[in-house]
Steps between C-alpha positions, in 0.01 A plus 500: 500500500265204483313418184125562481293191566212615278561217255417245767139618509452256214498223764183654647300517176153337526596178326276195520611287796542123491574260782758301307717516193325194361162673531631812326637300206159331456271799546694815412435634149778565250668843486436572869668525840389335823616494861537162668513457876637156572500375858776277634489406867298814584743728314377701198712495184391759242547424130396678181411316181522692174329295230602577145290527189690220324645163595860495620729415794415575862774695676515518881673813638553525876679718753575508874571131544724661763293749695759779517554518121267777384604614152332208328163580663495843336622350172199264507269799553651682204484189282131453583443869422678471164344179371200532267317164498371554147861488377602198707559163336472257788463576869690686769483399866634759743578424864633833636547376858595133494586479870235719670583424863867585440420819307270630775773426757772658283712188526669262259313194625154457647472593870294182539821295488789729397585274204628619162220405258753462219678215678215254562519310170727229362667307781295703750167406340386303805523809723172505697529862614240755391739623230564144385129429464428833335795458266366167374156655450650792308721283279205276414292806402774625269567160342128438440427839342814659354718451193772737627596638844657842562602534866595860594747544786725767653751560774255534786569724798874440522639441153554667165488276196604556141253409224559128455299188430488151643389230257401147596663223294306201638323436166696544176222639281368730773853624567562578133171692477586696815839601365349604166249724679784686677690568180397867462500600868797710621647297785831500684502122532296185458537234767414151378357315801572131503237244598377547855717808561404643840147361478374788286156533343632543145669159521180337623297651215764432235511129592143477371593657165393858575768757406584711806719807551578689819583868438689710755489880523501759777528477875471704815209611716314672215445438133655717226416612147805324364436158652129506416567600140766229469248236610223646284715514187620144556146365540380691193792369295426139597130544416599639161744214439229244581255668265263577786512879494692772317527811714491846348717619788800282424721519195701197395748732330545698821550181701754368254688830498576473872528124517830330566549131512458395864761294676401133523529380860487134596637528853467754780671578828299639791682681779380593847629744760735363762445802723235756596547871459472783249556479125758760399572399140356273233528441131184519292272229366592429139871571542766238426754399764831312496661272756601697811321819399315670783124456470391652831637649820335486843568701815452227758335531838603479781854480360462819287748362247460517124498158338496427129305243303687408184417311185574126556488396133712573196239708320138573585208737448316640801140387459381634836664683788400622846406868482372595847723680749466240774635148454448198723719198554395215268285743300505488121790702355547434128417258219768458237446334164812319381640624168738313275 
């Protein structure tokens, strides 16, 4: 059964509307919420600015950088519904749909160019595709306005992911502050991304001294209670840690009671399918695997033979794994985080 979407009606509240984030910061009164409709190359990007009653950090929370990752969108709606501006110390910027053209198409990347928006930074910063240009615009907005970035992700249409975090390490102080903010969040693993890793947004932002964390939860063609609540609790915990907002709906004692120290990952292995066919067996995201252990099994076509995909490293944790019945040659199969 699908969860009720009633909480998302908060997006449609009659908030004052501004044409830019800069205008909202200048004109919006304290202890209020506004809707911002930025335009980039004829595409509308909707933001919400929650201005607090007191001075404090500005936290940017976004979702759907990949258009088929939905759980974070609902988490943003619930966060906006929960936040009371009169109790906020600082500001909260929410971008529920960071990649609108991809979300409307139900695809990972924008249909305007098919490019993964989370790969256009670092060594790919000169990419002149639509996603490359938009990515630079987005990063500049975050760097100019935010003191902390929370980037909510999930498994998309094809993958299940365990609750884990990616943390950029491009700036020592920003990295340390990011890690401290994750201290009370129950995670399976924390992946420390080295400088320029994959051309991700969090690396680009971190290089400029802004702490940045990417949080993974959920996956599949529809969002779930569990994944949304995981994202919501994580965002609330970070806001509390930063002194921005203390939520009545989250208990530090409850979080600590279920928390276990996450595995620290500094290297990953990504595997792809060598054949097309039907998935007949798979381990689960969050499970550990040893060298030679079977991770997945595929009934190939047209050969109709079962072939196994086994763990290629001594010891790893499954961060994400293909969960749909159909698999395609060269399609994404599994991401393993290397364990000591």
